[in-house]
C-alpha positions as CSV (number, residue, x, y, z in Angstrom):
1,G,-131.0,-16.1,0.4
2,R,-133.0,-18.6,0.0
3,S,-133.9,-21.3,2.5
4,P,-133.4,-24.9,1.0
5,P,-134.8,-26.8,4.0
6,A,-138.2,-24.9,3.6
7,V,-138.2,-26.0,0.0
8,A,-136.8,-29.7,0.7
9,L,-139.9,-30.3,3.1
10,A,-142.0,-30.2,0.0
11,A,-140.9,-33.6,-1.5
12,P,-141.4,-35.8,1.8
13,V,-144.6,-34.0,2.4
14,F,-146.0,-35.1,-0.6
15,A,-144.9,-37.8,-0.9
16,A,-146.4,-38.7,2.9
17,L,-149.7,-37.5,1.5
18,V,-149.6,-39.4,-1.9
19,L,-148.5,-42.4,0.2
20,G,-151.8,-41.7,2.6
21,V,-154.1,-41.6,-0.2
22,A,-153.1,-44.9,-2.0
23,A,-153.0,-46.6,1.5
24,C,-156.3,-45.1,2.2
25,G,-158.1,-45.1,-1.3
26,G,-158.3,-41.6,-1.2
27,G,-159.8,-41.1,2.3
28,S,-163.9,-41.3,2.8
29,G,-165.4,-39.6,0.3
30,G,-162.5,-38.5,-1.7
31,A,-163.1,-37.4,-5.2
32,G,-162.8,-40.1,-7.7
33,T,-162.8,-43.2,-5.8
34,S,-165.1,-46.0,-5.9
35,G,-165.2,-49.2,-4.1
36,G,-161.6,-48.3,-2.7
37,G,-160.0,-48.3,-6.2
38,K,-157.0,-46.1,-7.0
39,Q,-157.5,-42.4,-8.2
40,A,-156.1,-40.9,-11.2
41,A,-153.5,-38.2,-9.9
42,K,-155.9,-35.4,-11.8
43,D,-158.2,-36.8,-10.0
44,V,-156.3,-36.0,-6.2
45,S,-157.2,-32.9,-4.6
46,L,-154.7,-31.8,-2.0
47,A,-153.9,-29.0,0.1
48,M,-151.1,-27.2,2.0
49,I,-151.8,-25.0,4.5
50,T,-149.1,-22.7,5.6
51,A,-149.2,-19.8,8.7
52,T,-148.7,-16.7,6.3
53,T,-148.3,-15.5,2.9
54,T,-145.8,-12.8,4.6
55,Q,-142.5,-14.7,5.5
56,N,-139.9,-16.3,3.1
57,A,-139.8,-20.1,4.7
58,F,-143.6,-20.4,4.7
59,Q,-143.7,-18.9,0.6
60,E,-140.9,-21.5,0.0
61,M,-143.1,-24.2,1.4
62,A,-145.9,-23.0,-0.5
63,F,-144.0,-22.7,-3.9
64,G,-142.6,-26.2,-3.6
65,A,-145.9,-27.7,-2.2
66,K,-147.1,-26.4,-5.8
67,A,-143.8,-27.7,-7.7
68,A,-144.2,-31.1,-5.9
69,A,-148.1,-31.2,-7.0
70,G,-147.3,-30.1,-10.5
71,V,-144.7,-32.9,-11.0
72,E,-147.2,-35.7,-9.5
73,G,-150.2,-34.2,-11.6
74,V,-151.9,-33.7,-8.8
75,K,-154.6,-30.7,-7.7
76,L,-153.5,-28.5,-4.6
77,N,-155.0,-26.0,-3.2
78,S,-153.2,-23.4,-1.1
79,A,-153.6,-21.2,1.4
80,A,-152.5,-19.0,4.2
81,P,-153.3,-15.7,6.3
82,N,-152.1,-12.5,5.0
83,G,-149.7,-12.8,8.5
84,I,-149.9,-14.9,11.5
85,N,-153.1,-15.6,12.3
86,G,-153.6,-18.6,14.0
87,P,-157.7,-18.3,14.2
88,Q,-157.6,-17.6,10.6
89,E,-155.2,-20.5,9.6
90,V,-157.9,-22.6,11.2
91,Q,-160.8,-21.3,9.0
92,L,-158.6,-21.9,5.5
93,F,-157.9,-25.5,7.0
94,Q,-161.6,-25.9,7.7
95,A,-162.3,-24.9,4.3
96,A,-159.5,-27.6,3.1
97,M,-161.3,-30.4,4.7
98,Q,-164.4,-29.7,2.2
99,T,-162.5,-29.1,-1.1
100,S,-159.4,-31.3,-0.4
101,K,-160.6,-34.5,0.8
102,D,-157.1,-36.7,-0.2
103,G,-155.1,-35.2,2.0
104,I,-153.9,-31.6,3.9
105,A,-150.6,-30.8,4.8
106,T,-150.5,-28.1,7.6
107,M,-147.4,-26.0,8.9
108,T,-148.7,-23.7,11.7
109,T,-147.1,-21.8,14.6
110,T,-150.2,-22.3,16.6
111,P,-150.8,-26.1,16.6
112,D,-152.5,-25.9,20.1
113,L,-155.1,-24.3,17.6
114,F,-155.5,-27.3,15.5
115,V,-155.9,-30.2,18.0
116,R,-159.7,-30.3,17.3
117,P,-159.6,-29.5,13.7
118,F,-156.8,-32.5,12.7
119,S,-158.8,-34.9,15.2
120,Q,-162.0,-33.9,13.0
121,A,-160.1,-34.2,9.7
122,V,-158.5,-37.6,10.4
123,A,-162.1,-39.0,11.8
124,R,-163.4,-38.4,8.1
125,G,-160.6,-39.9,6.9
126,I,-158.5,-36.9,5.6
127,P,-155.0,-38.0,5.4
128,Q,-152.9,-35.5,7.5
129,V,-149.2,-34.3,7.9
130,S,-147.6,-32.5,10.1
131,V,-145.0,-30.2,8.8
132,D,-142.1,-28.3,10.4
133,T,-144.5,-28.6,14.0
134,P,-145.1,-31.7,15.4
135,P,-148.3,-32.4,15.7
136,P,-150.1,-31.6,18.8
137,A,-151.3,-34.2,21.3
138,G,-154.6,-35.4,21.1
139,S,-154.8,-34.3,17.4
140,R,-154.7,-37.9,15.9
141,V,-152.3,-37.0,13.3
142,D,-149.3,-39.8,13.0
143,T,-147.3,-38.1,9.7
144,F,-144.7,-35.3,11.1
145,V,-142.2,-34.1,8.3
146,G,-139.7,-31.8,10.1
147,N,-136.2,-30.9,11.4
148,D,-135.3,-32.0,14.9
149,N,-134.1,-28.2,15.8
150,V,-132.5,-29.3,18.9
151,Q,-130.5,-31.7,16.6
152,V,-129.7,-29.2,14.4
153,G,-128.7,-26.7,16.8
154,E,-126.3,-28.9,18.3
155,V,-124.7,-29.8,14.7
156,L,-124.4,-25.8,14.5
157,A,-123.0,-25.1,17.9
158,N,-120.5,-27.9,17.2
159,A,-119.6,-26.7,13.8
160,I,-119.0,-23.0,15.6
161,L,-116.8,-24.5,18.6
162,A,-114.7,-26.5,16.0
163,K,-113.8,-23.1,14.4
164,T,-113.6,-21.3,17.5
165,P,-109.8,-20.7,18.9
166,A,-109.0,-22.6,21.8
167,K,-108.4,-19.5,24.0
168,A,-111.5,-17.8,22.9
169,T,-113.9,-16.0,25.8
């Protein structure tokens, strides 16, 4: 079946990016900005970088991002390696820094490889959102959209315990 939480992340991720673009005037060097003025949606270029194209949850994040971008009328560049490959994902992120200067949302399974690239993007004024994986220390990314997986686990365990017979072992 489908994973609603993955798709549900798209709206808050893009809301965070759109707000970042509005607050930053599109970032330094953002397409279509002049003197910090507001950009037309069609001139906003965002990116969604995910860990892989081969796993359902990441595919759904990319599909959700595309759908949200379509609703907002913004350009979206979506990219991911064909399998989990942290160094390749970093390369895709670095390419997105050149083409999507209005904001990048990234979901990675190798956050340690992103400390420097995230920090470089932030230094260039490109709004960043870390998706599902908290941004690594030192990355300078301050926007995170995701679940508290410990809390999710506790809720699930309590639901199972509530249905478990008292004498079960």
